[in-house]
C-alpha positions as CSV (number, residue, x, y, z in Angstrom):
1,M,139.3,122.1,95.0
2,K,140.1,123.4,91.6
3,Q,143.4,121.4,91.5
4,E,141.5,118.2,92.2
5,L,139.1,118.6,89.4
6,T,141.9,118.3,86.8
7,R,142.5,114.7,87.8
8,T,141.2,111.9,85.7
9,L,139.1,109.4,87.6
10,P,139.7,105.7,86.8
11,T,135.9,105.1,86.3
12,T,134.2,102.4,84.3
13,A,132.1,103.3,81.3
14,S,129.0,102.7,83.5
15,L,129.0,104.4,86.9
16,P,126.7,103.3,89.7
17,G,123.2,104.7,89.6
18,A,121.6,107.0,92.1
19,L,123.3,106.3,95.5
20,T,121.2,105.7,98.5
21,I,122.3,105.0,102.1
22,P,122.1,101.2,102.7
23,R,119.3,100.2,105.0
24,Y,121.7,98.3,107.3
25,L,123.6,101.6,107.9
26,E,120.4,103.5,108.7
27,D,119.1,100.8,111.0
28,T,122.3,99.7,112.8
29,Y,124.8,102.6,112.6
30,W,122.7,105.7,112.7
31,W,124.1,106.5,116.1
32,A,127.7,106.2,115.0
33,Y,128.0,107.5,111.4
34,V,124.8,108.6,109.8
35,H,123.4,111.3,112.1
36,P,125.3,114.7,112.1
37,N,125.4,114.5,115.9
38,A,127.2,111.3,115.7
39,V,130.0,112.9,113.7
40,R,130.2,115.7,116.3
41,L,130.4,113.2,119.1
42,F,132.9,110.7,117.7
43,E,135.3,112.9,115.8
44,R,137.6,113.1,118.8
45,Q,141.0,111.5,118.7
46,W,141.0,110.5,122.3
47,L,137.6,108.9,122.0
48,V,138.6,106.9,119.0
49,N,141.6,105.7,120.9
50,A,139.5,104.8,123.9
51,I,137.0,102.8,121.8
52,L,140.0,100.7,120.5
53,W,141.3,100.3,124.1
54,G,144.2,102.6,123.5
55,N,145.3,100.8,120.3
56,F,144.3,103.3,117.6
57,S,147.8,104.8,117.1
58,R,149.4,101.4,116.9
59,L,146.9,100.1,114.4
60,R,147.0,103.2,112.4
61,D,150.8,103.3,112.1
62,S,150.9,99.6,111.2
63,A,148.5,100.1,108.4
64,L,150.4,103.1,107.1
65,D,153.7,101.3,107.2
66,A,152.1,98.5,105.1
67,M,151.1,101.1,102.6
68,G,154.7,102.3,102.3
69,S,156.8,105.4,103.1
70,P,156.5,107.3,101.0
71,V,153.2,106.1,99.7
72,T,153.5,106.0,95.9
73,G,151.2,105.4,93.0
74,A,147.4,105.6,93.3
75,S,145.9,104.6,96.7
76,L,142.2,104.0,97.6
77,Q,140.8,104.3,101.1
78,V,137.4,102.6,101.3
79,A,135.3,104.5,103.9
80,C,136.1,107.5,106.0
81,V,137.6,107.0,109.5
82,Y,137.3,109.0,112.6
83,G,140.6,110.3,113.9
84,D,143.8,111.3,112.0
85,L,144.3,108.1,109.9
86,T,143.6,109.8,106.5
87,G,145.5,112.9,107.3
88,R,148.6,110.9,108.2
89,L,148.2,108.8,105.0
90,A,147.9,111.9,102.9
91,G,151.0,113.2,104.6
92,R,152.9,110.2,103.5
93,L,152.1,110.6,99.8
94,G,155.1,110.8,97.5
95,G,155.4,113.6,94.9
96,A,153.4,111.6,92.3
97,G,151.2,109.7,94.8
98,V,147.4,110.3,94.9
99,L,144.8,109.2,97.3
100,D,141.1,108.7,96.7
101,V,138.7,108.2,99.6
102,V,135.2,106.9,99.1
103,D,132.2,106.7,101.4
104,I,128.5,106.3,100.9
105,L,127.6,108.9,103.5
106,P,127.8,112.6,102.5
107,V,128.1,113.6,106.2
108,Q,131.3,111.5,106.5
109,L,132.8,113.0,103.4
110,Q,132.0,116.5,104.6
111,N,133.6,115.8,107.9
112,L,136.8,114.4,106.3
113,R,137.0,117.5,104.0
114,R,136.9,119.7,107.0
115,K,139.7,117.7,108.6
116,L,141.9,117.5,105.5
117,G,141.4,121.0,104.0
118,D,142.5,121.5,100.4
119,R,145.0,118.8,99.5
120,R,145.9,118.6,95.8
121,Q,146.7,114.9,96.0
122,V,143.5,113.8,97.7
123,M,140.1,113.4,96.2
124,L,136.9,112.5,98.1
125,L,134.2,110.7,96.3
126,R,130.7,109.4,97.2
127,R,130.7,105.7,96.3
128,D,129.3,102.5,97.6
129,S,132.1,100.1,98.8
130,A,130.1,97.2,97.3
131,A,129.9,98.8,93.8
132,L,132.8,101.2,93.4
133,G,132.4,102.0,89.7
134,F,136.1,102.2,89.1
135,A,137.9,100.4,86.3
136,D,139.6,97.1,86.9
137,E,143.2,97.4,88.3
138,S,142.9,101.2,88.9
139,Y,144.9,101.3,92.2
140,D,148.3,100.3,93.5
141,Q,147.0,99.8,97.0
142,V,143.6,99.7,98.8
143,L,143.0,100.3,102.5
144,L,140.1,99.0,104.5
145,F,140.4,100.2,108.1
146,F,137.7,98.9,110.5
147,L,135.1,98.6,107.7
148,L,134.3,94.9,107.3
149,H,133.0,94.4,110.8
150,E,130.3,97.1,110.1
151,Q,128.8,95.2,107.1
152,P,126.5,92.2,106.7
153,E,128.1,89.2,105.2
154,A,126.7,89.7,101.7
155,V,128.0,93.4,101.6
156,R,131.3,92.3,103.1
157,R,131.8,89.8,100.3
158,Q,131.0,92.4,97.7
159,T,133.3,95.0,99.3
160,L,136.2,92.6,99.3
161,A,135.6,91.5,95.7
162,E,135.5,95.2,94.7
163,A,138.7,96.0,96.6
164,L,140.5,93.1,94.8
165,R,139.0,94.0,91.4
166,V,140.3,97.6,91.5
167,T,143.7,96.6,92.7
168,R,146.3,96.1,90.1
169,R,148.1,92.8,89.9
170,G,151.0,92.9,92.3
171,G,149.2,95.6,94.3
172,R,148.3,95.4,98.0
173,I,145.0,95.4,100.0
174,V,145.6,96.4,103.6
175,I,142.9,95.3,106.0
176,V,142.7,96.2,109.7
177,D,139.7,95.0,111.8
178,Y,138.5,92.9,114.7
179,H,139.6,89.3,115.3
180,R,138.8,86.6,117.8
181,P,140.9,87.2,120.9
182,H,142.9,84.6,122.8
183,P,140.9,82.4,125.1
184,L,142.3,84.1,128.2
185,H,141.8,87.6,127.0
186,P,139.7,89.5,129.6
187,L,137.4,90.9,126.9
188,R,136.7,87.6,125.3
189,W,133.7,87.1,127.5
190,L,132.8,90.7,128.3
191,F,132.9,92.1,124.8
192,P,130.4,89.9,122.8
193,P,127.3,91.3,124.4
194,V,128.4,94.8,123.7
195,L,129.2,94.0,120.1
196,A,125.9,92.1,119.7
197,L,124.0,95.2,120.8
198,L,126.0,97.9,119.0
199,E,127.9,96.2,116.2
200,P,126.1,92.9,115.5
201,Y,128.1,92.1,112.3
202,A,131.5,92.4,114.1
203,L,131.1,88.9,115.7
204,D,131.5,87.4,112.2
205,L,135.2,88.3,112.4
206,W,135.4,86.4,115.7
207,R,134.0,83.3,114.0
208,E,135.8,83.4,110.6
209,E,139.0,84.6,109.1
210,I,138.7,87.4,106.5
211,E,139.8,85.2,103.6
212,T,136.5,83.3,104.1
213,W,134.7,86.1,102.3
214,L,137.2,86.6,99.5
215,P,136.0,85.9,96.0
216,A,136.9,82.5,94.5
217,D,137.3,83.8,91.0
218,M,140.3,86.1,91.8
219,S,143.8,85.2,92.6
220,W,145.5,86.6,95.7
221,K,148.0,85.6,98.4
222,I,148.6,86.6,102.0
223,E,151.7,88.8,102.3
224,S,151.5,89.2,106.0
225,R,149.2,88.7,109.0
226,K,149.5,90.4,112.3
227,S,147.5,90.4,115.5
228,F,147.3,93.1,118.2
229,F,146.1,93.4,121.8
230,G,145.8,89.7,122.5
231,S,144.5,89.1,119.0
232,L,141.4,91.3,119.5
233,Y,142.6,93.2,116.4
234,Q,144.2,92.0,113.2
235,Q,146.0,93.3,110.1
236,L,145.9,91.3,106.9
237,V,147.9,92.3,103.9
238,L,146.9,90.7,100.6
239,V,148.6,90.8,97.2
240,R,146.6,90.5,94.1
241,K,148.0,87.9,91.7
């Protein structure tokens, strides 16, 4: 990690105070992300793919393509992801490209470090997605991959506001998450009880479009919008104006 320590972080003058794990994570997602046994269980590529009904690779590759090839400049991934998304993203970094990955959970950062090994261009940081502590316009692109559905509305709004704030003007925010499926989709009626039990905030993305939670005091435009697997999943690419 010595090479990483020479990098200058784009922090604000005032960093966030002592970080604590949000209550909603402890209460709702202890089984998926917080407990060490959860990491040992879910850190399996085949299982991640099965949870997404065989669509992980397709969604991952689409997100990476939206980031660029090679991925240049400074990129930020908000929250760790099970599977090989981050490793693939790191592999696409151009010679001067750098990637910062933030997460509020130490166990998730430790797991990602084991997966990535020592990569000069990647830095892992413990930060809260709703209060990143980075300077305005620090990054050329920001990635949120299946994060928003895990957050209560108030946190989701703050996360999106922070993602926009730290993105430079003209830079991209790439979002991949759930979406309301087509009326005839076989999971449209089977999936809601499962989500209500295990991921109760996810149904918000069935009811509203992501731009519903974007801040009104920042300018942005939609560069592209895609749907996958009968619209059960979506990719939204925003450009900060």
